[in-house]
Each structure stands twice: as structure tokens, then as C-alpha cells.
C-alpha positions in Angstrom: 25.5 2.4 11.3 22.7 1.4 9.7 18.9 2.6 9.8 16.1 -0.3 10.0 12.9 1.0 9.2 9.8 -0.6 10.5 6.3 0.1 8.8 3.2 0.3 10.5 2.2 -3.7 9.3 5.5 -4.9 10.1 5.5 -5.9 13.4 7.2 -9.3 13.3 10.7 -9.8 15.0 11.1 -12.1 11.8 10.9 -9.7 9.2 13.9 -8.8 6.8 14.9 -5.6 7.5 15.7 -7.3 11.2 17.3 -10.6 9.9 21.1 -9.4 10.3 20.8 -6.1 12.7 23.6 -5.6 15.1 21.8 -4.5 18.4 24.4 -2.6 19.2 25.2 -0.5 16.0 22.0 -0.2 14.0 19.0 2.0 14.8 15.2 0.8 14.1 13.1 3.5 13.3 9.3 3.4 13.5 6.4 6.4 13.0 3.0 7.0 13.3 2.7 9.8 10.8 -0.3 11.8 9.8 -0.5 11.2 5.9 -1.0 7.8 6.6 -3.6 7.7 9.4 -5.6 10.4 7.0 -4.8 9.2 3.1 -8.4 7.5 3.6 -10.1 8.1 6.7 -9.3 4.7 8.5 -11.9 3.0 11.1 -10.9 4.2 14.7 -10.7 1.0 15.7 -8.1 0.5 13.0 -6.1 3.3 14.1 -5.9 2.2 17.7 -5.1 -0.7 17.0 -2.5 -0.1 14.9 -1.2 2.5 16.9 -0.8 0.0 20.1 0.0 -3.1 18.1 3.0 -0.3 17.4 3.6 1.1 20.6 4.0 -2.5 21.9 6.2 -3.8 19.5 8.1 -0.7 19.2 8.7 -2.0 23.7 9.2 -5.4 23.2 12.3 -4.3 21.0 13.7 -2.2 23.4 13.0 -5.1 25.7 15.4 -6.9 23.7 18.2 -5.1 23.6 17.6 -3.1 20.3 17.7 0.7 20.0 14.6 2.1 19.0 13.5 5.5 17.7 10.0 6.2 17.8 8.1 8.3 16.4 4.7 9.5 17.6 1.8 11.4 16.2 1.8 14.3 18.6 5.6 14.5 18.3 6.3 18.2 18.1 8.5 17.4 15.6 6.4 15.5 14.1 6.7 15.9 9.9 3.7 13.9 8.8 4.5 11.9 6.5 7.5 8.4 6.1 9.5 10.5 4.0 9.3 13.2 6.2 10.3 11.1 9.2 13.6 9.1 7.8 14.8 12.3 6.1 15.0 13.4 10.1 16.3 10.0 11.2 19.2 10.3 8.2 19.9 14.3 9.7 20.1 13.1 13.2 21.5 10.1 12.8 24.2 10.0 9.7 23.1 6.4 8.9 25.7 4.5 6.3 22.3 3.0 5.4 18.6 2.8 5.1 17.3 -0.6 5.3 13.2 -1.6 4.5 11.5 -4.2 3.9 9.4 -3.8 1.0 6.1 -2.0 2.4 2.9 -3.9 0.9 1.4 -1.0 -0.9 2.1 0.3 -4.3 2.2 4.2 -3.1 4.2 3.6 -0.3 6.5 1.4 -2.9 6.9 4.0 -5.0 7.8 6.6 -1.8 10.9 4.8 -0.9 12.2 4.0 -4.4 13.0 7.7 -4.1 15.0 8.4 -0.8 18.2 7.3 -2.3 18.2 9.8 -4.2 16.6 12.4 -2.1 18.7 11.7 1.1 22.4 10.4 -0.6 21.7 7.7 1.7 22.0 3.9 0.4 18.3 2.2 0.2 18.1 -1.6 0.3 14.4 -2.6 -0.2 14.2 -6.4 1.0 11.8 -8.6 0.2 9.0 -9.4 1.9 9.6 -12.7 4.0 6.0 -13.3 5.8 4.6 -14.2 2.5 4.6 -17.5 1.4 5.1 -17.8 -2.3 7.9 -14.2 -4.0 6.3 -12.2 -6.5 8.7 -14.0 -9.0 7.3 -17.1 -8.5 3.4 -15.8 -8.7 4.7 -13.9 -11.9 6.1 -17.7 -13.4 3.0 -19.3 -12.2 0.9 -16.5 -13.8 3.2 -16.5 -17.3 1.1 -17.5 -20.6 -2.2 -18.5 -18.8 -5.1 -16.2 -20.2 -6.8 -16.6 -16.7 -5.2 -17.2 -13.1 -7.4 -19.3 -11.5 -6.7 -19.7 -7.8 -7.5 -23.2 -7.4 -5.1 -24.2 -9.2 -2.5 -21.9 -7.8 -3.9 -23.4 -4.3 -2.6 -26.8 -5.5 0.9 -25.9 -6.1 1.0 -24.1 -2.9 0.0 -27.3 -1.0 3.0 -29.2 -2.8 5.4 -27.0 -2.3 4.7 -26.2 1.5 3.9 -30.0 2.1 0.1 -29.3 3.6 -2.4 -32.2 4.1 -0.6 -34.1 1.2 -0.9 -37.9 1.1 2.6 -37.6 -0.9 1.1 -36.1 -4.5 -2.3 -36.3 -2.9 -3.9 -34.5 -1.2 -5.4 -35.9 2.3 -8.8 -37.0 1.8 -8.7 -37.3 -1.9 -10.0 -33.6 -2.9 -8.5 -30.4 -3.3 -11.4 -28.1 -2.1 -14.0 -29.3 0.2 -16.3 -26.5 -0.3 -19.5 -28.3 -1.1 -19.3 -29.3 2.4 -18.9 -26.2 3.6 -22.7 -24.1 2.6 -25.0 -25.1 5.9 -27.2 -22.7 6.1 -27.6 -21.4 10.0 -29.9 -23.2 12.3 -32.2 -21.3 15.0 -29.9 -23.6 17.7 -26.7 -22.3 16.7 -24.6 -20.5 19.2 -20.9 -19.7 17.7 -18.3 -19.1 21.6 -17.4 -15.7 21.7 -14.0 -14.9 21.0 -12.0 -14.1 24.1 -11.5 -10.6 24.9 -8.4 -8.6 25.7 -8.2 -6.2 28.7 -7.1 -2.8 27.5 -4.1 -1.7 29.2 -1.9 1.9 29.3 -0.1 1.9 26.3 -4.1 1.0 24.8 -5.5 3.3 26.5 -3.1 6.1 25.4 -4.0 5.1 21.9 -7.8 5.7 22.2 -6.8 9.2 23.8 -5.1 10.1 20.7 -7.7 8.6 18.7 -10.3 10.3 20.0 -8.9 13.6 20.1 -7.3 13.6 16.3 -9.5 11.3 14.3 -13.0 12.3 16.2 -14.7 12.4 12.7 -13.4 9.2 11.1 -15.8 6.1 11.0 -16.5 3.9 13.8 -17.0 3.3 17.1 -13.5 3.1 19.2 -14.8 0.9 22.1 -15.9 -1.7 23.0 -12.5 -2.5 21.8 -11.0 -6.4 22.3 -8.0 -6.5 19.4 -5.4 -8.4 20.6 -2.1 -5.8 20.8 0.7 -7.9 20.8 1.8 -11.3 19.3 1.9 -13.2 22.6 -2.5 -12.3 22.2 -2.4 -12.8 18.8 -1.3 -16.4 19.8 -3.9 -16.9 22.0 -6.8 -15.8 19.8 -5.3 -18.3 17.1 -5.6 -21.1 19.9 -8.9 -20.0 21.1 -10.4 -20.3 17.6 -8.6 -23.7 16.9 -10.0 -24.9 19.8 -13.3 -23.3 20.0 -14.6 -22.3 16.6 -12.5 -24.6 13.9 -13.9 -27.7 14.2 -17.7 -25.5 12.5 -15.8 -23.4 10.8 -16.5 -24.9 7.4 -20.1 -26.0 7.4 -20.5 -23.1 8.2 -18.6 -20.4 7.5 -20.7 -19.2 5.2 -23.7 -18.3 7.2 -25.0 -15.2 8.9 -26.9 -14.3 11.9 -28.2 -11.6 13.6 -26.5 -10.3 16.7 -23.4 -12.9 15.7 -20.8 -10.9 13.9 -18.0 -13.5 14.1 -19.9 -16.9 13.6 -16.7 -19.6 13.7 -14.8 -17.9 12.2 -10.9 -16.6 13.4 -10.8 -13.4 13.1 -7.0 -12.9 12.9 -7.2 -12.1 9.6 -6.1 -8.1 11.0 -2.8 -9.8 12.6 -1.9 -11.5 9.9 -1.9 -8.1 7.9 0.2 -6.3 10.2 2.5 -9.2 11.2 1.8 -10.0 14.8 1.5 -13.1 13.3 2.7 -15.2 10.6 0.8 -17.2 8.0 2.9 -20.3 7.8 2.8 -20.7 12.1 -1.2 -20.4 11.5 -0.9 -22.9 8.6 0.9 -25.7 10.2 -1.2 -25.0 13.8 -4.3 -25.8 11.7 -3.1 -28.8 9.9 -1.9 -30.4 13.2 -5.6 -29.5 14.7 -6.7 -32.0 12.1 -4.2 -34.5 12.0 -3.8 -34.9 16.0 -8.5 -35.5 15.4 -9.6 -31.9 16.9 -11.7 -30.8 13.3 -12.1 -32.4 10.9 -10.9 -32.6 7.3 -13.5 -29.9 5.8 -13.1 -27.2 8.4 -9.6 -27.3 8.2 -8.6 -27.7 4.5 -11.1 -24.1 3.8 -9.6 -22.6 6.6 -5.3 -23.1 5.3 -6.9 -23.0 1.7 -7.7 -18.5 2.6 -4.5 -18.0 4.2 -2.1 -20.9 2.1 -4.3 -20.0 -1.4 -6.7 -16.7 -1.6 -3.9 -14.3 1.0 -1.4 -15.4 -1.6 -3.1 -15.4 -4.6 -4.6 -11.8 -4.1 -1.4 -10.4 -3.5 0.6 -12.1 -6.2 -2.3 -10.6 -8.3 -1.8 -7.2 -7.0 1.8 -6.6 -8.0 1.0 -8.2 -11.2 -1.1 -5.8 -12.0 -0.3 -2.6 -10.2 -0.7 0.3 -11.4 -3.5 -0.3 -13.8 -5.4 -2.7 -11.7 -6.5 0.1 -9.5 -8.1 1.9 -12.7 -10.3 -1.1 -13.9 -14.2 -0.6 -14.3 -15.9 -3.1 -16.6 -19.6 -1.9 -16.1 -18.4 1.3 -16.3 -20.8 2.0 -13.3 -20.8 5.5 -11.8 -22.8 6.0 -9.2 -21.6 7.3 -5.6 -21.4 5.7 -2.5 -25.2 5.7 -0.6 -25.1 7.4 2.8 -25.9 4.0 4.1 -23.0 2.4 3.9 -21.8 5.1 6.4 -25.5 5.1 9.1 -27.1 1.5 8.3 -29.8 3.7 8.1 -31.7 0.9 5.6 -35.2 -0.8 5.5 -32.7 -3.7 4.2 -32.1 -5.5 7.5 -28.9 -7.8 5.8 -27.7 -4.3 4.9 -28.5 -2.4 8.2 -26.9 -5.4 10.1 -23.9 -5.5 8.0 -23.2 -2.3 8.0 -23.9 -1.6 11.8 -21.4 -4.6 12.7 -19.0 -3.4 10.6 -19.2 0.3 12.1 -19.0 -1.0 15.2 -16.1 -4.3 15.4 -14.1 -2.8 12.0 -14.6 -6.4 10.9 -17.3 -8.5 9.2 -16.7 -12.1 7.5 -16.3 -12.5 3.9 -19.5 -13.5 3.0 -21.1 -10.6 4.7 -18.5 -8.6 2.3 -19.2 -10.3 -0.4 -22.8 -11.2 -0.9 -24.5 -8.4 0.7 -22.6 -5.5 1.3 -20.3 -6.0 -1.7 -23.2 -8.1 -3.9 -25.3 -5.1 -3.3 -22.7 -2.5 -5.0 -22.2 -4.6 -7.8 -25.6 -5.0 -8.9 -26.6 -0.8 -7.9 -24.3 0.1 -10.2 -21.9 1.8 -7.8 -18.4 3.4 -9.0 -15.6 1.0 -8.1 -13.4 3.4 -7.2 -15.6 4.5 -4.1 -16.4 0.8 -3.0 -12.7 0.5 -3.0 -12.2 3.8 -0.6 -15.4 2.5 1.4 -13.5 -1.3 2.2 -10.4 0.4 2.9 -11.8 2.4 5.2 -14.1 0.4 6.9 -11.6 -2.6 8.1 -9.3 -3.5 10.9 -7.5 -6.1 8.0 -7.4 -4.1 4.9 -5.1 -2.8 3.4 -4.0 -2.0 -0.3 -3.0 -5.2 -1.5 -5.3 -7.6 -0.4 -8.5 -4.8 -0.5 -8.2 -3.8 -3.9 -7.9 -7.7 -5.2 -11.2 -8.7 -3.7 -13.4 -5.7 -4.2 -12.5 -4.6 -7.7 -11.5 -8.2 -9.1 -13.9 -10.8 -6.6 -16.7 -8.0 -5.4 -17.2 -6.1 -8.8 -16.0 -7.7 -11.6 -14.4 -4.3 -12.4 -11.4 -6.3 -13.9 -13.8 -8.1 -16.5 -13.0 -11.6 -15.3 -9.1 -11.4 -14.2 -9.4 -12.7 -10.7 -12.8 -14.2 -10.7 -14.4 -16.7 -12.7 -17.7 -15.0 -13.0 -20.0 -12.0 -11.3 -20.8 -12.8 -7.5 -24.5 -11.1 -8.1 -27.4 -12.6 -5.7 -30.8 -12.2 -5.3 -32.2 -12.2 -1.8 -33.0 -15.9 -1.7 -29.0 -16.4 -1.1 -29.3 -14.5 1.6 -32.5 -16.0 3.2 -31.0 -19.3 2.4 -27.4 -18.5 5.0 -28.8 -15.8 7.3 -32.0 -15.2 9.3 -31.7 -11.6 8.2 -35.0 -11.9 6.6 -37.0 -12.7 8.9 -36.8 -9.4 10.5 -36.8 -7.1 7.1 -39.5 -5.0 6.2 -38.7 -6.2 2.7 -40.3 -9.9 1.9 -37.9 -12.2 0.4 -40.6 -14.2 -1.7 -41.9 -11.0 -3.3 -39.8 -10.1 -6.4 -41.3 -7.0 -8.3 -43.4 -4.0 -6.1 -43.0 -1.5 -3.5 -43.0 -5.0 -0.7 -40.3 -7.1 -2.7 -36.4 -7.3 -1.4 -34.4 -4.9 -3.3 -32.0 -7.0 -4.7 -34.4 -9.5 -6.0 -34.9 -6.7 -9.1 -32.1 -5.6 -9.0 -30.2 -8.5 -9.5 -32.5 -9.1 -12.7 -32.0 -5.6 -14.0 -28.3 -6.3 -13.7 -28.5 -8.7 -15.8 -30.4 -6.6 -18.3 -28.1 -3.7 -17.9 -25.2 -5.6 -18.7 -26.5 -8.0 -20.7 -23.9 -7.2 -23.9 -21.1 -7.9 -21.6 -22.6 -10.9 -20.5 -24.8 -12.9 -22.2 -22.2 -15.2 -23.6 -20.2 -16.1 -20.1 -20.2 -19.2 -20.2 -21.0 -19.4 -16.1 -24.0 -17.3 -16.8 -25.7 -18.5 -19.5 -28.6 -20.1 -16.7 -29.1 -16.4 -15.7 -29.7 -15.5 -18.9 -32.4 -18.1 -20.2 -34.5 -17.3 -17.0 -34.6 -14.3 -18.4 -35.7 -15.1 -21.6 -37.9 -17.1 -20.5 -39.2 -14.1 -18.5 -42.7 -11.5 -20.9 -42.1 -8.3 -21.3 -44.5 -6.9 -19.1 -42.4 -8.5 -16.1 -38.8 -7.8 -17.2 -40.4 -3.5 -17.6 -41.6 -4.1 -13.9 -38.0 -5.2 -12.5 -36.4 -2.4 -14.6 -39.2 0.5 -13.3 -38.6 -0.8 -9.9 -34.8 -0.4 -10.1 -34.7 2.8 -11.8 -37.3 4.2 -8.5 -35.1 2.5 -6.0 -31.7 4.0 -7.5 -32.7 7.3 -8.0 -34.1 7.3 -4.6 -30.4 6.0 -3.4 -29.2 8.9 -5.6 -30.9 11.3 -3.3 -29.4 9.8 -0.4 -33.2 9.0 0.5 -33.9 6.1 3.0 -34.9 2.6 1.1 
């Protein structure tokens, strides 16, 4: 008898740990445990989503004739951790072997690697076959490169899987069509809402569990429209391909108040927990282009996020852990301001993004990068605190994808290993790509003074504070030339305004 252990983000019938299962002899173990629900205080909606999806997956496995041992969080015998539950299962079933697909997080892998010695049972850790680039392939690609640029990795992946290729050349003649994908939103833009899924009895039981056990966790539990089965996830994908993919490209960086989903797919949490598989999503998008239902710039941009960026950040994570989590290139020490939890701020862009995150456990990539992340960068917030926040608040967040995105892309905490420059921006970018500034207490066209948009003077203060580390950076020459032309009176006013605002942040005053 073999014990097959399935983690909560491995909800795929094709997962490697089940590839050679004997339904008559083997037992599948799944468990909801306190340690995973509370190592950070995950968003209520994230916990409910995963527990419901796990319970539905276990039910489907049983329907296919598999023997499943499922432990709920409130089981009186629940030992509260993966280790404790696997040990209890080995005592019950006396397996000859434990098989598990490699976990997505470093801390869990380190734990599993100790099980064989502790339990006295052979443990086989199989590669995660849901990803499209093995860790060995990525390490070989990265070997000898001073900087790892996603663009070049992405091209190799396009060739490997023959995605949007015309022989050895990309369809359309260009690998990257991002220049066509930066259109600001118009006043008349009205993206279609994503389809809603009605909570069934299993999902409602997960709601009750969350409300009883995690009342102090961040976020709203309802409204809850997530799919929790593979069938529902596939329906969400189908809806995106038909309803929003045609406009995804041009408006993928746009933000509108009251439109949290825009033209984005909102399927990352399904990909990251196994309900959808990356290659099926990529091929479905490519078919949409070839059928003439969506333009190349939209389809290429969407595919690049999965085939390029998603695989790339996973490779970076496993290549650089465990030390990657310690990066703090700018020596940022500021505590995370309370506004990230409350949304209580006069800065409308931050208020919108925090409140939508609180309600939906979701924000699209520009909200995460250029509003929430940009402010954390230029305000000098400690990377550990920022990483923990991102890990808590989003339903698609696991350390393998969150840490490289936050420490590498958002905060430049790795000193440029992942990103080609710090993604700092002033209020003008947010104003161009959104309608947030029109309803803001601050004035985006003012650079200094009490009415000025804080992004404007914090942006320049960031470059002043970090001049020693950044001035020679090849992609920041324009910023430092502009800074060099400013008179002393203006730079002193910038520093004074920034100092005042940051002091108020540190005191948790409303800013």
C-alpha cells in the first residue's frame, strides 16, 4: 500500500503523485491544517476558496473510485500540521511508501525532506509536472548569465512548445507586442463582468468554518464568486477567452474605479492550485487567435504572462532560495502603514486598490505593481513586511510566485537580479492609466506642497535617498539628469514634504 499525499495547491488529476496509483490498494491523503491556514493570516476568501476546492476535489476523487482519507480542520483528531497528519496516517495505514509531488514552497519542501527519517517510511518526492520548465532546465538556462531577463527565457519557451510560432520565427515577426498594450481607459469603457458561481453546500460549510475559526483574518468572505471545481474553472477560462481576451492586450495596464476585473482573466488562483493547467490555457488562447477571435497583441500578452513570467519567477525562486527572502537592497526599514489593511487614506488610488483587495482577494498586476507596490517602494517599506502583506491578501499568492514578484519586481530588493530597474513612478503614470486621480483629495498636477500628490514628491525623494546606489544605473540616466537640473530650493522642498508624509505614516496618521 502506498500513501499518496496531495497538498491543497495540487488539485489536479494529472498530478505526478497520482500517475501510477493503484485505486484498489493505495490511499490518497488530503488535510486542512492550522499551520498552513495561519503561518500568515490569509485572507478569509483565500482560505474558504482552497478548503472548498480541496473538498470538492476529494469528492471527485472518491467518485472516480479512489480511496481518500480527508481530514477537515475541525476534526478533533487533527494534529494541525502536514507532518502531524502524515505521521498519523502512517500509523493507521502502515504504508510501504509515501509519494508526494514536490511542494511549491521552500519551507514545505524542507519539512517533507525530513519525513523519511522521522517516520521510517520511504518518501518519494516527484517533480511537479504542472509546470512547463523543469527546475533543472531553468538552472541550465541561467548558468553563466550575469542577469536573467525574462524576455530571452520566454522566447526559448515559445520555441520549445511551438506557441505562436511560424517556423523558427514568431508569428507576426515580433516576440513581444507590449507597445500595443498600454492604452489608457476611456470614459466609455465598460468591461463585461466575469461569470458568477453560486456557492453550494460544500462551499457554504467552508464559509462557516472560516467565520468560526478565522474571524480576525483580513478580508471579506462575501460576495464569493470563485469557482471551486475544475468544471467551474474551465467555464471561467472559456468566458475570458470569448468576452475579455479580445480587449485584454490594449487595456491590460488600465485601471478604472469600480471595475476591479477590467479585461483580465482572473484565473491565476485556479492555475496556482491546480484546477487549471498552464499548457491547456496557453493552447486555448492560441486557438482563439488562430480562429480570428482575438488579436495577436492580446493573445501574445496573455500567453507571455503564463509561459514567460509565471515559469520565470518560479525558476528564480527555486534557484535563489532560501537566501532570496533576505534581500533588502535599499535597506528599507519602515513598518507597513495601517492604510494597507484599512484603505483609510486620502490617496484615492491606494484606497481603491486596498478596498478592492479586501473585498475580492484580487487586484490585477498594474494595481499590485504601480500603485500598491510603487508606494511601498518609494516610501521605503521593509521588504519582509511587504512580502507578508502580499502573501496574506491575494487568493493566488504562494511564496514561489509572490516573493520574486515583490522582492524582485516591485521592491528591487534583490538589487536587480530579476528586474532591469526599480519600477518607481510618480502620480502622472497613475493619472494616465486610470481615473483614480479625478476623485482624489490630492492634485496630481502639483509636485510639492500640501495639495500635491504624495507619489510625486516621494518619487523624487526615493531617487535622492538612493542616489549612491542608483545614479550609475543605465536605465535611470534620464531621471538623474532631470534631478540634476532641479534647483536646491526645489529638492529641499521635495525632501521636506516627503519627511512630513513619512513621519505621519510612521505615526499611523491618515495621509
